[in-house]
C-alpha positions in Angstrom: 39.7 -140.4 62.7 39.3 -136.7 61.8 38.4 -134.5 59.0 41.1 -133.4 56.6 38.8 -130.9 54.8 39.9 -132.5 51.5 37.3 -134.2 49.4 37.4 -137.8 48.2 34.4 -137.5 45.9 36.5 -137.7 42.8 38.2 -141.0 43.6 35.0 -142.5 45.1 33.0 -141.8 42.0 35.8 -143.1 39.8 35.9 -146.3 41.9 32.1 -146.7 41.4 32.4 -146.1 37.7 35.2 -148.7 37.4 33.0 -151.4 39.1 30.0 -150.4 37.0 32.1 -151.1 33.9 32.7 -154.8 34.9 30.6 -157.8 34.4 29.3 -159.8 37.4 32.0 -162.4 36.8 34.7 -159.8 36.6 33.5 -158.2 39.9 34.0 -161.5 41.6 37.7 -161.3 40.5 38.1 -157.7 41.6 36.0 -157.2 44.8 37.1 -158.1 48.3 35.9 -157.2 51.8 37.5 -154.0 53.2 39.0 -156.1 56.0 40.4 -158.7 53.6 44.0 -160.0 53.8 44.2 -159.2 50.1 45.7 -155.8 51.2 48.8 -157.8 52.3 49.0 -159.8 49.1 51.4 -157.7 47.1 54.9 -157.7 45.8 57.2 -155.8 43.4 58.6 -158.9 41.7 57.5 -159.6 38.2 56.4 -163.3 38.6 54.4 -162.9 41.8 51.0 -164.7 41.6 48.6 -161.8 41.9 44.8 -161.6 42.5 42.3 -159.3 40.8 42.1 -158.3 37.2 45.0 -157.2 35.0 44.8 -154.4 32.5 45.7 -156.9 29.7 42.4 -158.7 30.2 40.2 -155.6 30.2 38.4 -153.9 27.4 39.6 -150.5 26.3 36.6 -148.9 28.2 37.4 -150.9 31.3 41.1 -150.0 31.2 40.1 -146.3 30.9 37.8 -146.6 33.9 40.4 -148.5 36.0 43.1 -146.0 35.2 40.8 -143.1 35.9 40.3 -144.4 39.4 44.1 -144.5 39.8 44.5 -141.1 38.4 41.9 -139.6 40.8 44.0 -140.7 43.7 47.3 -139.5 42.4 48.9 -136.2 41.5 49.9 -135.4 37.9 53.5 -136.3 39.0 52.4 -139.5 40.6 50.4 -140.6 37.6 53.2 -139.8 35.2 55.6 -141.9 37.4 53.2 -144.9 37.4 52.8 -144.6 33.6 56.5 -144.4 33.0 57.3 -147.3 35.3 54.8 -149.4 33.3 56.3 -148.2 30.0 59.9 -149.1 31.0 58.6 -152.5 32.1 57.4 -152.9 28.5 60.8 -151.7 27.3 62.4 -154.4 29.4 60.1 -157.0 28.0 60.8 -155.9 24.4 64.6 -155.9 24.9 64.6 -159.3 26.7 62.1 -160.8 24.3 59.8 -161.6 27.2 56.7 -159.5 26.8 54.7 -162.2 28.4 56.6 -161.5 31.7 57.4 -157.8 31.4 54.9 -155.5 29.9 52.9 -152.4 30.7 49.6 -154.3 30.7 50.6 -156.9 33.3 49.3 -154.8 36.3 46.4 -155.8 38.5 43.5 -154.0 40.2 41.5 -155.1 43.2 38.9 -153.1 45.1 38.3 -153.6 48.8 34.9 -152.6 50.1 32.4 -150.5 48.2 33.3 -147.0 47.1 31.5 -144.7 49.5 31.8 -141.3 51.1 31.1 -142.6 54.6 32.2 -146.2 54.9 35.8 -147.4 54.4 36.9 -148.8 51.1 40.0 -148.8 48.9 41.9 -150.2 46.0 45.2 -151.9 45.2 47.1 -151.5 42.0 50.2 -153.7 41.6 52.7 -155.3 39.2 56.4 -155.4 38.6 58.1 -152.5 40.4 54.8 -150.7 41.1 52.4 -151.0 44.0 49.8 -148.5 45.2 47.6 -149.3 48.2 44.9 -146.7 48.5 42.6 -146.6 51.6 39.7 -144.2 51.9 37.6 -143.3 55.0 35.4 -140.3 54.6 37.9 -137.5 53.6 40.9 -139.3 55.0 43.3 -141.2 52.7 46.2 -143.5 53.4 48.4 -144.3 50.4 50.8 -146.8 51.9 52.5 -149.1 51.5 53.5 -147.7 48.1 56.4 -149.1 46.0 58.0 -147.3 43.0 60.9 -148.8 41.1 62.3 -149.8 37.8 64.9 -151.8 35.9 66.0 -150.3 33.7 65.5 -146.7 34.8 66.1 -145.2 31.4 65.0 -146.3 28.0 63.2 -145.5 24.8 59.5 -146.3 24.5 58.1 -147.8 21.3 57.2 -144.3 19.9 60.8 -143.1 20.5 60.1 -141.1 23.6 63.1 -141.2 26.0 62.1 -142.0 29.6 64.3 -141.5 32.6 63.0 -142.1 36.1 64.0 -140.9 39.6 66.0 -137.8 38.6 64.2 -135.5 41.0 64.4 -138.0 43.8 68.2 -138.4 43.3 68.8 -134.7 42.9 66.9 -133.8 46.0 68.5 -136.5 48.2 72.0 -135.6 47.1 71.1 -131.9 47.8 70.2 -132.8 51.4 73.2 -135.0 52.2 75.6 -132.5 50.7 74.1 -129.7 52.7 75.4 -131.4 55.8 78.7 -130.4 57.3 81.4 -133.0 58.1 80.3 -133.7 61.6 76.7 -134.1 60.5 77.7 -136.4 57.7 79.6 -138.5 60.1 76.2 -139.2 61.9 74.1 -139.5 58.8 76.3 -141.7 56.7 76.4 -145.1 58.3 78.6 -146.6 55.5 80.3 -145.1 52.6 80.1 -148.4 50.7 76.9 -149.4 48.8 76.5 -153.0 47.6 73.4 -154.9 46.7 70.2 -154.2 48.6 69.8 -152.2 51.8 66.0 -152.2 51.6 64.3 -153.1 55.0 60.6 -152.4 54.5 59.7 -153.8 51.1 57.3 -156.5 50.2 56.7 -159.1 52.9 58.0 -156.7 55.6 54.7 -155.5 57.1 55.2 -154.5 60.7 59.0 -154.8 60.4 60.7 -153.1 63.3 63.1 -150.8 61.5 65.6 -149.1 63.9 66.1 -145.4 63.8 69.5 -144.7 62.4 71.4 -141.8 61.0 71.1 -138.1 62.1 68.1 -136.7 63.9 66.5 -133.6 62.6 67.1 -131.8 65.9 70.8 -131.7 64.8 70.0 -129.8 61.6 69.7 -126.1 61.1 66.6 -124.5 59.6 67.7 -124.6 56.0 68.7 -128.3 56.3 65.3 -129.1 57.9 63.6 -127.4 54.9 65.6 -129.7 52.6 64.6 -132.7 54.7 60.9 -131.7 54.4 61.4 -131.1 50.6 62.7 -134.6 50.3 59.6 -136.0 52.0 57.5 -133.9 49.7 59.0 -135.5 46.6 57.5 -138.9 47.7 54.4 -137.7 49.5 53.7 -135.6 46.4 52.7 -138.7 44.4 49.3 -138.4 46.1 46.6 -136.0 44.8 47.5 -132.5 45.9 45.1 -132.0 48.8 45.9 -135.2 50.6 49.6 -134.8 49.9 49.4 -131.4 51.7 47.6 -133.0 54.6 50.2 -135.8 54.9 53.1 -133.4 54.5 51.7 -131.3 57.4 51.7 -134.4 59.5 55.3 -135.1 58.5 56.3 -131.5 59.4 54.6 -131.8 62.8 57.0 -134.7 63.6 60.0 -133.3 61.8 62.1 -133.1 65.0 61.4 -136.8 65.5 62.7 -137.6 62.0 66.0 -139.4 61.2 67.9 -139.4 58.0 70.4 -142.2 57.1 72.7 -142.5 54.1 74.7 -145.4 52.7 77.2 -144.9 49.9 79.2 -142.0 48.4 77.7 -138.5 47.9 79.2 -137.3 44.6 77.0 -136.4 41.6 77.1 -139.9 40.1 76.8 -141.7 43.5 75.0 -145.0 43.8 73.4 -144.9 47.3 70.6 -145.8 49.7 68.8 -143.4 52.1 66.2 -143.8 54.7 63.9 -141.1 56.1 62.0 -142.2 59.2 59.7 -140.7 61.8 56.6 -141.9 63.7 54.4 -141.1 60.8 56.4 -141.9 57.6 59.1 -144.3 56.4 60.8 -143.7 53.1 63.5 -145.9 51.6 65.3 -145.2 48.3 67.7 -148.0 47.2 70.0 -148.4 44.2 69.9 -152.2 43.8 72.1 -154.8 42.3 71.3 -156.5 39.0 67.8 -158.0 38.9 65.9 -160.2 36.4 65.8 -157.3 33.9 69.5 -156.2 34.3 70.2 -157.2 30.6 67.3 -155.0 29.4 69.5 -152.0 28.7 70.0 -150.4 25.4 73.8 -150.3 24.7 73.7 -146.5 24.1 72.4 -146.0 27.7 74.7 -148.2 29.7 77.2 -145.5 30.5 74.5 -142.9 31.3 72.8 -145.3 33.7 76.0 -146.6 35.4 74.8 -150.1 34.7 78.1 -151.9 33.8 78.5 -153.5 37.2 75.0 -154.8 37.4 75.1 -156.2 33.8 78.4 -157.9 34.4 77.0 -159.7 37.3 74.5 -161.5 35.1 71.6 -160.5 37.4 71.0 -161.1 41.0 67.5 -162.2 41.6 64.6 -160.2 43.0 66.7 -158.3 45.6 69.8 -157.5 43.6 72.7 -158.3 45.9 75.2 -159.6 43.5 77.5 -157.5 41.3 77.1 -154.3 43.3 74.4 -151.7 42.9 73.6 -149.2 40.2 71.1 -146.5 39.2 69.7 -148.8 36.6 67.7 -150.7 39.2 66.0 -148.6 41.9 63.5 -149.4 44.6 61.5 -146.8 46.6 59.2 -147.8 49.4 56.9 -145.4 51.4 55.2 -146.7 54.5 53.1 -145.4 57.5 54.8 -146.9 60.6 53.1 -147.8 63.8 50.0 -149.6 62.5 48.4 -147.4 59.8 49.7 -149.0 56.6 46.7 -149.9 54.5 44.7 -147.5 56.8 44.5 -150.4 59.3 44.5 -148.3 62.4 41.8 -146.0 61.0 39.8 -149.0 59.9 40.1 -150.5 63.4 39.0 -147.2 65.0 36.0 -147.0 62.6 34.9 -150.5 63.3 35.1 -150.0 67.0 33.1 -146.8 66.8 30.5 -148.4 64.5 30.2 -151.3 66.9 29.8 -149.1 69.9 27.2 -147.0 68.1 25.2 -150.1 67.1 25.4 -151.5 70.6 24.0 -148.4 72.2 21.6 -147.4 69.4 
C-alpha cells in the first residue's frame, strides 16, 4: 500500500450516486462484500450466467448513473472502446436476428464493498467480450483483469456510424515487431503460423502460471524499448489518465524484466497473437477463430476484416479454434500477475494492517 498522489474522489462519488439511484431490492442484486468471490465470477462469453443488474433492466436515470461510474474510472479512449464493443455486440445481434443474446444492454454491474475514500471497494462491469474489474483502496486503483474483444470488429451501428476496433493496438504491435532485426525476431517469434486461440490468461485462468517466452527487453535497443513501453501504454491507457500514468511508471520500472512474444506473420494484414509479460503486467492480444457471432458480418466488410476463413468454418465455439484465426474476432486480456488481480494483494495487506491496528488499539 502506498500513495499514488492521484485522486479517486470522482469514481467514489459516482459509485455512491449509482447505489443511491437503486431501490433496496436492486441493491440486494448489485451489492457484495469486498472480499466476495463474485470478483472471480466473470466471463467474456455471451451466454454466461452473470450476477448483478444489467443495463437492460435499469431505468434511464439508473443507466446514466451506472455508466457515469464506469466513465469515472476510464479514460476517454477506454470509455469509447467499451461503448463501441457494446455497439458492435448489438450489430451482431441485429445481423444474427438474436438481440436477446447479443445486444448493447446485456451488460451487468456489481459493486463490491461501499464506495469510500478510505476503505477498499470496487465494481465489476461485464458482458460479451467486455469485462472491467475495478478495485479502489484510498488513491490506489487496480483495473485487472480486464477483457476487451469483439466479433465482429467492424460494422455499421443503427445510425449508420462505421465502427472499427483495435486499429491502434494492431498498428502499434506491428510497429514493434517490425522494428526488430532478424536475430531479434528469431527470439520473439515463437511460431510464424497462427491458428485458432493462443490465449492463456482469459476467463477462468486466475493464477495461471504463464511461462515467460519470446525476447527479453534487455536484448532491445533504446528505440525498441520505447516502442515496447508504447505498446503497454495503449492498453494501460484505458484507465483514467492519472492512474494510467502511475501504472505505466510501474511497467517502465520493470521494463528490463519484460518479455515480448509473437505468433504469426508480421505483414500489414497479418493475423497474429502477442504477449507482453513482466512481474507487474500481462497483456495478451489474440486474433481468434470463428466464434458464435462469426456470421454477423456485413458482406461489404468481409474482405476488409479478413473474415473469410472464420465464416467458412461455421464458427468455432467460445474459444475459436476451428477454421483458423482472423481480425474479425479479437480477444485482449490485461492482468496483474503475482497476486494483485482484483487488488487482492492490496486487500490482503489492508486487512492485515487493519487487524493489527484493532488488536493493538
